[in-house]
SEVORO-310877 format. One line per field, with one value per residue: residue in one letter; residue number from 1; x, y, z of N, C-alpha, C in turn. Coordinates in steps of 0.001 Angstrom, whole numbers, plus 500000, padded with zeros to 6 digits. Example, Ala and Ser with C-alpha at 12.3 -4.5 7.8 and 13.67 -1.06 7.14 Angstrom:
<fifis>
code	A|S
pos	1|2
n_c1	513190|512850
n_c2	494310|497750
n_c3	507800|507080
ca_c1	512300|513670
ca_c2	495500|498940
ca_c3	507800|507140
c_c1	513200|512900
c_c2	496700|500030
c_c3	507800|507870
</fifis>
This chain:
<fifis>
code	A|A|K|E|L|K|R|W|Q|A|T|Q|W|I|R|S|L|G|I|S|P|D|G|K|T|V|A|A|S|Q|H|T|P|F|I|R|F|K|A|G|L|E|D|Y|V|P|H|F|H|L|W|D|A|E|S|G|R|S|K|L|D|L|S|K|E|I|K|E|G|M|S|S|V|A|F|S|P|D|G|K|W|L|A|A|G|H|G|N|T|Q|T|E|K|D|Q|G|K|I|F|L|I|D|P|T|T|G|K|K|I|R|E|L|A|G|H|P|V|G|T|N|D|L|A|F|H|P|D|G|K|H|L|F|S|C|G|R|D|Q|Q|I|K|I|W|A|L|Q|D|G|K|L|V|H|E|F|G|K|F|A|D|R|G|V|W|I|N|A|I|S|I|S|L|D|G|K|L|L|A|A|A|D|G|A|G|H|V|L|I|Y|S|L|T|T
pos	1|2|3|4|5|6|7|8|9|10|11|12|13|14|15|16|17|18|19|20|21|22|23|24|25|26|27|28|29|30|31|32|33|34|35|36|37|38|39|40|41|42|43|44|45|46|47|48|49|50|51|52|53|54|55|56|57|58|59|60|61|62|63|64|65|66|67|68|69|70|71|72|73|74|75|76|77|78|79|80|81|82|83|84|85|86|87|88|89|90|91|92|93|94|95|96|97|98|99|100|101|102|103|104|105|106|107|108|109|110|111|112|113|114|115|116|117|118|119|120|121|122|123|124|125|126|127|128|129|130|131|132|133|134|135|136|137|138|139|140|141|142|143|144|145|146|147|148|149|150|151|152|153|154|155|156|157|158|159|160|161|162|163|164|165|166|167|168|169|170|171|172|173|174|175|176|177|178|179|180|181|182|183|184|185|186|187|188|189|190|191|192
n_c1	762548|764745|766015|768967|769104|770620|773790|775914|778852|779499|781438|781930|780781|777380|775109|772405|769418|766833|764086|762340|758729|757975|760006|762199|764255|766974|767782|770705|772747|776058|778909|781976|782347|784316|786873|787012|787733|790422|793442|794044|792395|790448|788690|786824|784704|781258|778768|775801|773556|771149|770294|769938|767947|767915|770145|772232|773616|774509|771904|771367|773418|773388|775127|776057|773875|773212|775353|776229|776531|773663|771446|769031|766749|763921|761292|758259|754947|753726|755872|756670|758121|761271|762778|765405|767347|769586|771721|774093|775356|778130|778871|777670|776421|774675|772606|770870|769111|766318|765871|763829|763370|763132|762691|762901|764427|766455|766787|766809|763904|762980|764197|763828|763617|764210|765737|767330|769653|770147|768673|767134|765384|762866|759476|756895|753517|750648|748674|749865|750438|751946|755049|756822|759211|761984|764295|767517|766881|764866|762296|759314|758315|755897|755495|754203|753965|753291|754041|756209|756066|756153|753820|753063|754520|755810|756823|759432|761706|765207|768691|770476|770519|768122|767819|765312|765223|764012|761096|757798|754899|751580|749878|747251|747472|746815|748288|751407|754594|757350|760810|763260|766589|766815|765621|762861|759659|757257|753834|751735|748607|747333|744969|743711
n_c2	075729|075038|071812|070277|067596|066111|066211|066677|066624|068329|068479|070911|074349|074649|075518|075535|074095|071688|070258|067196|066736|064737|064843|063147|063254|065227|067482|068657|070998|071477|073524|075221|078365|079936|079081|076493|076749|077003|075495|072021|071505|069309|068363|070282|070141|070556|069071|067166|065922|063622|063361|061185|062200|061304|059603|060996|060149|059838|059273|059282|060106|062758|063921|063153|063500|066188|068593|071079|073675|074300|077013|077053|074846|072759|070824|069377|069831|067300|065663|064329|065527|067043|070079|071914|074782|076490|079067|080586|081636|081457|080989|080753|078344|077012|078707|079226|077036|074985|072054|069217|066624|063170|062355|059837|058184|059811|060554|062729|064225|066168|069125|072587|075732|077889|080835|083247|084593|083484|081411|082166|081425|079010|077847|075659|075524|075157|073659|071515|071287|073224|075021|077738|080219|082464|085042|086352|087831|089499|088532|086600|083296|080854|077433|074480|071410|068948|068885|070536|072991|076567|078511|081097|084359|087117|090494|092720|091933|092041|092133|093118|094647|094910|092029|089476|087865|086025|083990|083219|081287|081587|079323|078815|079253|081647|084008|085475|086182|088233|089067|091547|092632|095274|095589|095559|094211|092462|091858|089624|088877|085699|084931|086480
n_c3	532325|529606|528773|527848|525638|523839|522158|519400|517323|514381|511304|510118|509692|510556|508319|507748|509113|509857|511628|511743|511660|513505|515286|515222|513386|512251|509799|508365|506811|506081|505692|504996|504231|501682|502815|501882|499262|499085|498067|498619|500797|501176|503069|503452|501761|501100|503258|503725|505867|507261|510494|513322|515867|518472|518922|517739|515566|512085|509870|507171|504454|502444|500742|498227|496617|497067|496442|497233|499745|501615|502085|503317|504907|505135|506547|505370|506790|507115|507036|504736|502747|502140|501837|500311|499913|497775|498476|498425|495868|494139|491629|488223|487682|489567|490406|492620|493138|494215|496009|496153|498330|499215|502448|503602|502002|501128|498547|495723|494595|492820|491070|491568|489913|491569|492939|491004|491948|494321|496827|499846|502001|503024|503196|504020|502994|505092|503780|502604|499945|498726|498382|499621|498728|499212|498150|497096|494959|495606|495550|496239|495924|494888|494853|493331|494892|493769|491007|490834|489624|489097|490693|491409|491685|493544|494182|493168|490705|491176|490690|492437|495655|498315|499979|500425|503320|505098|505595|506806|507490|508663|510931|510102|507443|506214|506310|505369|506491|505814|505874|505332|504283|504996|507367|507377|508108|506446|505891|504254|502758|502115|501159|499329
ca_c1	763831|765037|767000|769668|768924|771669|774697|776926|779761|779645|782821|782025|779691|776022|774548|770953|768921|765402|763733|761133|757568|757923|761115|763179|765320|767457|768487|771683|773692|777254|780008|782797|782499|785596|788031|787046|788275|791875|793968|794467|791495|789345|787753|785861|783627|779994|778106|774383|773174|769979|770803|769011|767936|768133|771508|773235|774326|774008|771001|771532|774347|772833|776184|776188|772710|773281|776793|776507|776001|772309|771178|767763|766257|762615|760437|756836|754234|753446|757147|756891|759021|762340|763204|766688|767592|770970|771682|775366|775752|779388|779024|776432|775860|773636|771482|769942|768094|765657|765788|762815|764019|762386|763501|763078|765489|767503|766876|766252|762688|763060|764843|763053|764510|764635|765937|768531|770847|770279|767480|767481|764563|761787|758393|755791|752175|749948|747824|750630|750524|752768|756280|757141|760639|762365|765684|768320|766288|763810|761004|758756|757743|755052|755724|753325|754781|752916|754805|757364|755890|755966|752412|752932|755650|755537|758013|760052|763014|766424|769871|771216|769626|767723|767357|764321|766038|763259|759649|757079|753475|750756|749381|746009|747807|746226|749241|752825|755477|758647|761737|764322|767871|766717|764941|761412|758827|756102|752781|750930|747434|747368|743591|743172
ca_c2	075896|074014|070808|069700|066154|065470|067108|066002|067538|068252|068760|072272|075210|074269|076684|075477|072828|071549|069066|066570|066950|063763|065112|062054|063482|066589|067677|069731|071258|072095|073895|076325|079256|080521|078264|075278|077020|076965|074207|071044|071370|068474|068145|071363|069925|070593|067830|067287|064676|063477|062820|060658|063196|060669|059055|061904|059488|060112|058262|059322|061104|063263|064711|062801|064080|067638|068836|072449|074054|074824|078145|076835|073473|072712|069651|069658|069522|065867|064941|063581|066277|067860|071054|072555|075861|076925|080520|081277|081347|082083|080714|080800|077030|076516|079636|079230|076004|074366|070613|068493|065367|062197|062217|058443|057570|060788|060769|063953|063989|067101|070418|073753|076781|078707|082280|083346|085083|082680|081174|082433|080735|078171|077559|074877|075972|074113|072818|070352|071254|074320|075459|079148|080507|083869|085057|087548|088577|090315|087964|085451|082408|079762|076256|073322|070234|067834|068850|071429|074191|077858|078880|082545|085068|088528|091273|093215|091307|092864|091305|093782|095418|094420|090641|088945|086881|085021|083961|082333|081232|081314|077953|078692|079431|082862|085120|085231|087247|088255|090036|091860|093104|096659|095577|095613|093014|092661|090846|089447|087994|084607|084561|087358
ca_c3	531655|528601|529181|526702|525559|523038|521449|518602|516647|512924|510898|509609|510123|510160|507632|507865|509634|510067|512393|511207|512523|514602|516187|515208|512404|512040|508532|508551|505730|506646|504810|505473|503080|501279|503190|501072|497937|499137|497598|499603|501942|500718|504167|503504|500804|501850|503659|504048|506527|508106|511754|514298|516943|519773|519056|517192|514465|510741|509319|505725|503920|501188|500104|496808|495945|497241|496471|497657|501041|501503|502968|504002|504925|505791|506398|505226|508036|507220|507046|503489|501881|502692|500831|500597|498960|497627|498548|498250|494491|493739|490204|487453|487403|490458|490292|493751|492966|495356|495835|496919|498693|499997|503658|504019|501197|500852|497104|495170|493821|491695|491272|491174|489418|492696|492761|490184|492630|495532|497637|501242|502996|502517|504138|503459|503350|505844|502932|502171|498481|498206|499027|499383|498809|499033|497758|496886|493840|496199|495207|496935|494908|495359|494011|493534|495214|492909|489763|490927|488798|489726|490683|491499|492278|493773|494470|491950|490517|491145|490940|493515|496514|499632|499888|501359|504039|505847|505443|507709|507166|509841|510989|509331|506033|505665|506305|505143|506964|505133|506458|504373|504788|505458|508652|507215|508200|505572|506060|503045|502845|501127|500849|498292
c_c1	764051|766128|767643|769549|770062|772514|775642|777690|779763|781077|783022|780905|778365|775381|773036|770557|767422|765154|762412|759973|757479|759087|762226|764382|765675|768207|769432|772623|774873|778285|780764|783050|783928|786798|788155|787642|789803|792355|794334|793546|790256|788298|786656|784812|782315|779433|776655|773934|771796|770455|769656|769066|768221|769576|772589|774054|773686|773140|771192|772524|773824|773875|776389|775044|772788|774740|777201|775987|774648|772083|769884|767331|764924|761929|759004|756120|753913|754710|757478|757877|760098|762776|764519|766958|769038|771003|772959|775914|776999|779633|777667|775713|774689|772414|770455|768845|767520|765521|764681|763320|763029|763188|763667|764217|766679|767662|766193|765042|762677|763803|763896|764036|765015|764740|767286|769786|771082|768973|767863|766670|763424|760734|757316|754470|751482|749035|748547|750820|751493|753993|756502|758650|760865|763847|766309|767804|765114|762412|760622|758064|756950|755166|754704|754198|754521|753788|756023|757249|755699|754506|752243|754232|755263|756786|758630|761451|764127|767608|770803|770206|769331|767121|766182|765006|765251|761772|759060|755593|752703|750186|748087|746229|747319|747208|750660|753591|756800|759511|762871|765557|767880|765991|763435|760798|757563|755110|751922|749738|747548|745965|742994|743836
c_c2	074743|073082|070225|068189|065457|066539|066243|067026|067283|068631|070201|073119|074607|075531|076728|074125|072869|070278|068521|066765|065963|063917|064076|062316|064957|066608|068853|069794|072003|072384|075048|077243|079751|079631|077067|075504|077009|075560|073313|070865|070583|068253|069205|071292|069907|069206|068129|065937|064785|062725|062254|061571|062580|060215|060033|061286|059846|058954|058139|060419|061513|064006|064366|063383|065604|068010|070241|072674|074721|075935|077971|075381|073474|071379|070112|069255|068039|065023|064190|064243|066956|068790|071678|073575|076299|078445|081230|080994|082138|081898|080795|079457|076636|077420|079511|078207|075542|072881|070058|067066|064475|061940|060780|057771|058505|061098|062062|063602|064891|068354|071510|074854|077686|080183|082493|083832|084323|082594|081323|081653|080003|077988|076764|075480|074830|073224|071574|070259|072273|074593|076919|079320|082007|083903|086412|088386|089444|089812|086849|084609|081298|078622|075175|072103|069086|067733|069779|072705|075442|078270|080394|083119|086518|089193|091680|092630|092351|091964|091932|094495|094726|093024|090401|087747|085758|085154|082977|082422|080885|079899|077758|078921|080704|084024|084637|086440|087108|089329|090276|092431|094540|096753|095672|094235|093317|091526|090832|088555|086943|084177|085438|087105
c_c3	530686|529116|527926|526753|524841|522391|520630|517801|515145|512572|510438|510203|509679|509597|507733|508428|509796|510852|511865|512173|513689|515580|516169|514317|512322|510709|508716|507362|506324|505558|505435|504297|502913|501613|502265|499692|497918|498769|498779|500789|501535|501798|504205|502394|501593|502135|503998|504600|507155|509346|512587|515525|518313|519960|518612|516080|513123|510271|507816|505363|502549|500356|498635|495984|495946|497454|496906|499066|500863|502521|503744|503839|505661|505518|506188|506517|508214|507197|505774|502547|502716|501565|501276|499507|498968|497562|498214|496865|494123|492239|489530|487430|488291|490527|491410|493675|494304|495044|496720|497089|499439|501272|504150|503258|500978|499376|496693|494305|492594|492103|490791|490794|490537|492346|492089|490888|493929|496293|499108|502263|502308|503601|503416|503917|504105|504996|502429|500673|497904|499062|498644|499527|498667|498727|497610|495725|494289|495847|496171|495872|495580|494352|494344|493784|494240|491656|489760|490128|489643|489570|490619|492049|492491|494334|493147|491819|490490|491421|491976|494391|497818|499486|500813|502019|504690|505566|506450|507376|508437|509769|510206|507838|505410|505542|506063|505689|506228|505780|505474|505065|505249|506797|508568|507460|507413|505809|504799|503368|501750|500728|499757|496961
</fifis>
């Protein structure tokens, strides 16, 4: 049976989180959708923190670097990268961008274009060189970590329809699983 080791209280809904490969850091993006738009509720501005998993204390506040609630957060397998994707695009300005962050300093390394209607999920490839993303545009994209460039994309672009909500890559890096809002699970070969 699982044993609870630590618990701490955030100030808002946790929209996405990720744990570092060494188990010492938890990245959590919190925001309260819609409520924050009401006048006078400054406490509902989104927050993004890196928490110490043992103490439950904030190690780094990334809220100045990342000003929106993130729909997805992922650490690279070697722990050198933290990726965060913006999914709830209520305005034209953010366009579902993906942010690559240095988890030791909390500084933004670069921004990727992401998915125009919103980025839903992120997964690092085991090769340590690529980040995969999926979004509300019904596409899956592959990004090079070295320069942030788009390497490949697949799926048919649509600004309305069935979103790709989640992706996962096998440990050997050969298969990608994707799940959409219609209940489909799709398996792709990454070796062809």
